[in-house]
C-alpha positions in Angstrom: 9.9 -1.2 91.1 10.1 -4.7 92.4 12.4 -7.7 92.0 15.5 -7.3 89.9 16.0 -4.1 87.9 18.7 -3.7 85.2 19.4 -0.1 84.3 20.4 0.1 80.6 23.5 1.9 79.3 21.4 3.9 76.9 17.8 4.7 75.9 16.2 5.8 72.6 13.7 8.6 72.6 12.2 10.1 69.5 14.9 8.4 67.4 17.8 9.8 69.5 20.0 7.6 71.6 20.9 9.0 75.1 23.5 7.5 77.4 22.2 6.8 80.9 24.7 8.6 83.2 22.7 9.5 86.4 20.3 7.9 88.8 18.3 10.8 90.2 17.6 11.6 93.8 14.8 9.5 95.3 14.6 7.4 92.0 13.9 4.1 93.8 13.0 5.4 97.2 10.8 3.1 99.3 10.7 0.4 96.6 10.4 -2.3 99.3 9.9 -5.0 96.7 13.3 -4.2 95.0 15.7 -7.1 95.6 18.5 -6.5 93.1 19.8 -3.5 91.1 22.3 -3.7 88.2 24.1 -0.4 87.6 25.8 0.1 84.1 29.3 1.3 83.4 27.9 4.6 82.1 26.6 5.8 85.5 28.7 8.6 87.0 26.4 10.0 89.7 23.7 8.5 92.0 21.6 11.1 93.8 20.6 11.5 97.5 18.1 8.9 98.9 18.0 7.1 95.5 17.6 3.8 97.3 16.3 5.1 100.7 13.8 2.7 102.2 14.6 -0.2 99.8 14.7 -2.6 102.8 14.8 -5.8 100.8 17.6 -4.8 98.4 20.0 -7.6 98.9 22.2 -7.4 95.8 23.8 -4.4 94.1 25.8 -5.0 90.9 27.7 -1.9 89.9 29.6 -2.4 86.6 31.2 1.1 86.6 35.0 0.9 86.5 35.1 4.5 87.9 33.2 4.7 91.1 30.0 6.8 90.7 29.7 9.8 92.9 27.3 9.1 95.8 26.4 10.5 99.2 26.1 9.0 102.6 22.3 9.0 102.0 22.2 7.3 98.6 22.2 3.7 100.0 21.6 4.6 103.7 19.5 1.5 104.3 21.6 -0.9 102.2 25.1 -1.2 103.4 24.6 -4.8 104.4 23.7 -5.7 100.8 26.1 -7.7 98.8 27.9 -5.3 96.4 29.4 -6.8 93.2 31.9 -4.7 91.3 34.0 -5.3 88.2 36.8 -7.8 88.7 40.0 -6.1 89.7 38.2 -3.0 91.1 37.4 -4.4 94.6 40.1 -2.3 96.3 39.1 0.8 94.3 35.6 0.5 95.8 36.9 -0.3 99.3 38.9 2.9 99.2 36.2 5.1 97.7 34.3 7.6 99.7 31.0 6.1 100.9 31.3 3.0 98.8 33.7 1.7 101.5 30.8 1.5 103.9 29.5 -1.7 102.2 30.2 -4.7 104.3 30.6 -7.2 101.4 32.3 -6.6 98.1 32.3 -9.9 96.3 33.7 -11.4 93.1 31.6 -13.5 90.8 33.5 -16.8 90.7 32.1 -20.2 89.8 34.1 -23.4 89.5 37.3 -21.4 89.2 36.0 -19.1 86.4 35.6 -15.4 87.0 32.6 -13.6 85.5 31.2 -10.1 85.0 27.6 -9.3 84.3 27.2 -7.8 80.8 23.4 -7.8 80.4 20.4 -8.9 82.5 20.8 -12.4 81.1 24.4 -12.6 80.0 27.9 -12.7 81.6 31.4 -12.5 80.2 34.4 -14.5 81.4 37.0 -12.1 82.9 40.2 -12.2 85.0 40.8 -12.5 88.8 42.7 -9.2 89.3 45.0 -6.9 87.4 48.0 -9.2 88.0 46.3 -11.3 85.3 47.6 -14.8 84.7 44.3 -16.0 86.3 44.1 -19.5 84.6 46.3 -22.5 83.9 46.1 -26.0 82.5 43.1 -27.1 80.5 40.1 -24.8 80.8 36.6 -25.6 79.6 34.1 -22.7 79.7 30.4 -23.5 80.2 27.7 -22.2 78.0 25.8 -21.0 81.1 26.4 -20.4 84.8 24.3 -20.1 87.9 25.0 -17.2 90.3 22.7 -16.3 93.2 20.2 -18.9 91.9 20.0 -17.2 88.5 21.1 -18.8 85.3 23.2 -16.6 83.0 24.4 -17.2 79.4 28.1 -17.2 79.0 28.0 -14.8 76.0 31.5 -13.3 75.9 35.1 -13.3 76.9 36.1 -9.9 78.3 39.1 -7.8 77.5 42.3 -9.4 78.8 40.4 -12.3 80.4 43.3 -14.8 79.8 46.0 -12.2 79.4 49.5 -13.5 80.3 48.2 -17.0 81.2 51.5 -18.6 80.4 50.5 -22.0 81.6 47.2 -22.2 79.8 47.5 -25.3 77.8 44.0 -25.4 76.1 40.8 -23.5 76.1 37.4 -24.8 75.0 35.0 -22.0 74.1 31.3 -22.8 74.0 29.0 -21.9 71.1 27.2 -19.5 73.4 30.1 -17.1 73.2 29.6 -14.3 70.6 32.4 -11.9 71.4 36.1 -12.0 72.4 37.6 -8.8 73.8 40.9 -7.0 73.2 44.0 -9.0 74.2 41.8 -11.7 75.7 44.5 -14.4 75.1 47.6 -12.3 74.6 50.8 -13.8 75.8 49.3 -17.3 76.3 52.6 -18.8 75.4 51.7 -22.5 76.0 48.6 -22.4 73.9 49.1 -24.5 70.7 45.5 -24.8 69.3 42.5 -22.6 69.3 39.0 -23.4 68.0 36.7 -20.4 67.2 33.1 -21.5 67.6 30.4 -20.9 65.0 28.5 -18.1 66.8 31.4 -15.7 67.3 30.4 -12.2 65.9 33.1 -9.9 67.2 36.8 -10.4 67.8 38.7 -7.3 69.0 42.3 -6.2 68.5 45.3 -8.4 69.4 43.1 -11.2 70.9 45.8 -13.8 70.2 48.8 -11.6 70.0 52.1 -13.1 71.0 50.8 -16.7 71.5 54.2 -17.9 70.4 53.4 -21.6 70.6 50.1 -21.4 68.6 50.3 -23.9 65.7 46.7 -24.5 64.5 43.5 -22.5 64.2 40.1 -24.0 63.6 37.7 -21.4 62.3 34.0 -22.1 62.5 32.6 -18.6 62.8 30.0 -18.1 60.1 28.9 -14.5 60.9 32.1 -12.8 62.3 32.4 -9.1 61.7 35.4 -7.7 59.8 38.4 -6.7 62.0 40.3 -3.5 62.0 43.7 -5.0 62.8 45.4 -8.4 62.8 44.5 -10.6 65.8 47.4 -13.1 65.5 50.3 -10.6 65.8 53.5 -12.3 67.0 52.2 -15.8 66.3 55.3 -16.9 64.4 54.9 -20.6 64.2 51.3 -21.1 62.9 51.2 -24.0 60.4 47.5 -24.0 59.4 44.1 -22.5 59.6 41.2 -24.9 59.0 37.9 -23.3 57.8 34.5 -25.0 58.4 32.7 -25.7 55.1 29.9 -23.4 56.4 32.1 -20.3 56.4 31.0 -17.9 53.6 33.1 -14.8 54.5 36.7 -14.5 55.7 36.9 -11.4 57.9 39.4 -8.6 57.2 42.8 -9.0 58.7 42.1 -12.5 60.0 45.5 -14.0 59.0 47.5 -10.8 58.2 51.1 -11.2 59.0 51.2 -15.0 59.4 54.5 -15.5 57.6 54.7 -19.2 58.4 51.3 -20.2 57.0 52.2 -22.6 54.2 48.8 -23.1 52.6 45.1 -22.2 52.7 42.3 -24.5 51.9 39.3 -22.3 51.4 35.8 -23.8 52.1 33.7 -24.6 49.0 30.9 -22.3 50.1 33.1 -19.2 50.4 31.6 -16.1 48.9 34.0 -13.2 50.0 37.5 -12.7 51.2 37.9 -9.6 53.4 40.4 -6.7 53.2 44.1 -7.6 54.1 42.9 -11.0 55.3 46.1 -12.7 54.2 48.4 -9.7 53.8 52.0 -10.5 54.3 51.6 -14.3 54.3 54.9 -15.0 52.7 54.7 -18.7 53.2 52.0 -19.2 50.7 53.1 -20.8 47.4 49.7 -21.2 45.7 46.0 -20.4 46.3 42.8 -21.8 44.8 39.8 -19.4 44.8 36.5 -21.4 45.1 33.9 -21.1 42.4 31.4 -19.2 44.5 33.6 -16.3 45.4 32.3 -13.0 44.2 34.6 -10.5 45.9 38.1 -10.2 47.3 39.0 -7.1 49.3 41.9 -4.6 49.1 45.3 -5.9 50.1 43.8 -9.3 50.7 47.0 -11.0 49.3 49.3 -8.0 49.3 52.8 -8.8 50.3 52.4 -12.5 49.5 55.6 -12.4 47.4 56.1 -16.2 47.1 52.8 -17.1 45.5 53.6 -18.9 42.2 50.2 -20.0 41.1 46.6 -18.6 41.6 43.8 -20.8 40.4 40.5 -18.9 40.1 37.5 -21.2 39.7 34.6 -18.7 39.4 33.3 -18.4 35.9 32.6 -14.7 36.5 35.7 -12.9 37.7 35.3 -11.9 41.3 35.4 -8.2 42.1 38.9 -7.2 43.2 40.8 -3.9 43.9 44.0 -2.7 42.2 46.0 -3.7 45.4 44.2 -7.0 46.2 47.5 -8.6 45.0 50.9 -7.0 45.0 52.5 -5.7 41.8 55.0 -8.5 41.9 52.1 -11.0 41.9 50.5 -9.4 38.9 53.8 -9.5 37.0 55.1 -12.9 37.9 52.4 -15.2 39.2 50.7 -17.7 36.9 46.9 -17.1 36.9 44.8 -20.1 35.8 41.2 -19.4 35.0 38.3 -21.7 34.0 37.9 -23.1 30.5 36.6 -20.6 28.0 36.9 -17.7 30.5 40.1 -16.0 29.3 38.1 -13.1 27.8 36.0 -12.7 31.0 39.2 -12.2 33.1 40.9 -10.2 30.4 38.1 -7.7 30.5 37.6 -7.7 34.3 39.1 -4.7 36.2 42.5 -5.5 37.8 42.4 -9.2 36.8 43.8 -7.8 33.5 46.9 -6.7 35.4 48.1 -10.3 35.4 50.8 -10.9 32.8 50.8 -14.7 32.8 47.3 -16.1 32.4 46.3 -19.5 31.2 43.1 -21.4 30.8 42.2 -24.8 32.2 41.5 -27.6 29.8 37.8 -27.9 30.6 38.1 -31.6 31.0 35.3 -32.9 33.3 35.0 -36.0 35.4 38.6 -35.9 36.5 38.9 -36.3 40.3 41.9 -34.2 41.3 42.9 -32.2 44.4 43.0 -28.7 43.0 45.3 -27.6 45.8 48.1 -29.7 44.4 47.4 -30.5 40.7 46.1 -28.2 38.0 44.8 -28.7 34.5 46.6 -26.4 32.1 46.3 -26.1 28.2 44.7 -29.5 28.0 47.4 -31.4 29.9 47.1 -32.9 33.3 
């Protein structure tokens, strides 16, 4: 081996995935061209003389949060190498048997931002130490960062990266970021606005929980996975969420529990609304379902007891579940469907639960804001 070597967390052999947990004895012995090694979080043991004779090994990046078991001979020629460990675990490594022999245990910090290596080419933004509250003021994250003369993509925000940053006023997240970890912005009590960029794929649990000053969300993510739990728990003053027109799917649980949300303006290109996405949004008075929507998940609007009017624009009734809306909504809310589509909705599963259904007039060429004014029974 020569140059920089990144050991993967897992490998696939004959169709089976195996976790990489051990670096065997003598595995890299006498690899004099080896200059950097990246050890994944899955490694628990590194064998005797694994790096014996690696005289040019200058950088060791160990991402394991539990110090792997090593012997005095594992890195016997490398204790002067710079050892990078997960942020917050420096003292753990300094106290660990044999690991404490390393002279340098460094943090990855550039321009006041702390990073952890996630892949050979990517880093995640993380926190300074386990006291958290690592950032304040107005923070702009770069889309790439140079460390040790190597350029890395800033591809994620790690778990609790901005946890308890009470004086964080604003955060600008670049489009390079694809994931935001659990509780990444929890208790950022001065944050009033958040913009979710277009390339976000994964948002974990409680990312923005208890951001008690958060007023507005700008949602641009076009390929975000469904969530398993609400991400804005305890955000009790949110006044609006603005969706980019490119958004076609609203992830499950996205706005669940936002009781102060007064209205939703869905993007025209919307195709699906995820499970429980607006569950418990008691501030909603009316909703307009865009004409391209084909499905609405279970409990999507359950518990929205104050909705008075639902205007559904699709000519073909979207697929819904029995509990997409609450029983009170089925009984008391006025459902307005497109002209000449009463029979379509009357025969569609669960849409036929609505007791108060009317048809729009079918008048064309009238420029109206369907969020505010509706056409019913031929009258505007």
